[in-house]
N, C-alpha and C positions, 0 to 999 in steps of 0.2 A: 523536537523530534522524539519519536518513540521507538523502543525496541519491542518486537513482537514475533510470534511464531505463526506461520500459515497453518490453518486448521481445516480449510475447505475452499471450494470454489463455487461461484454463482454462475449458472448458465442462463443466458437471456437471448432469445431469438430476435427481440426488438430492442433498439436503443436509439437515443437521440443522435442526429447527424453530427452534433457538436462534440461527441465523445470520440476521441481518437482510437485507433486500433490498440488492443491490449485486453487483459483479463481483469475481471473483478473477483477478488479473493476475500475470503473471510479470515481475519487474523485475530489472535488473542494477544493483547498487549501484556507486558510483564505485570501490570497491576491487576490483571484478571478480566478486564472488560473485553468484549468482542466488538469488532467493527468491520465494515467493508472497506477495502482499499483497492485503488486502481494499480495494476501491475503492468508496466511497459517492458519489464525485464525478462519475463518468462520464468518466474520463480515457481516452486512446487511445494506440495504439502510437507509439513514438518520443517521446512527451511526457516531459519532465523533471519529477520529483515529489519531494516531501518525505515521508518515511515515519517514523512512530513505531513502536517495537517493544516487545515484552514486555507486562507488566501495564499499562503506560500505554495501549497500543493497546486492550486489552480494556475498560479502565475508562472509555473515552470514551463507551460506549453506556449508555443509561439502563436501569435494572433489573439483572437478573443479567448478569454478564459473559459474552459469547459466547466460543466457543473460537477467538479470533482473536489472533494474536501479531504481526502486521504490518499497519499501517493507513496508507493514503495520506491525509495530512492537508492537502496543498496541492499546487498546480501551480506550477512555477517559471516565471515570466515572463521573468526575466533572471538569468543566472548569471554573476556577475563574480568572477574569482579573487581571493583575498586576497593581499596582498603580505607576504612573509616578512621 
């Protein structure tokens, strides 16, 4: 899992029928990389989120797995740094 911040959204008027309802958001992970993640929760810009990636993300959906490899699975209410 990754922690990330939502930095934007992607608008698409056409998409595959296999992709369920939801938004596609651009996120910046804590390591600095950016990626697109599917959002079934209705999150918004600036929000901190938890993302599952790879086959785990696609397997969350019922039925055949849609072509999704990054899924927002939670919104972070409080982010406390761990002590080393």
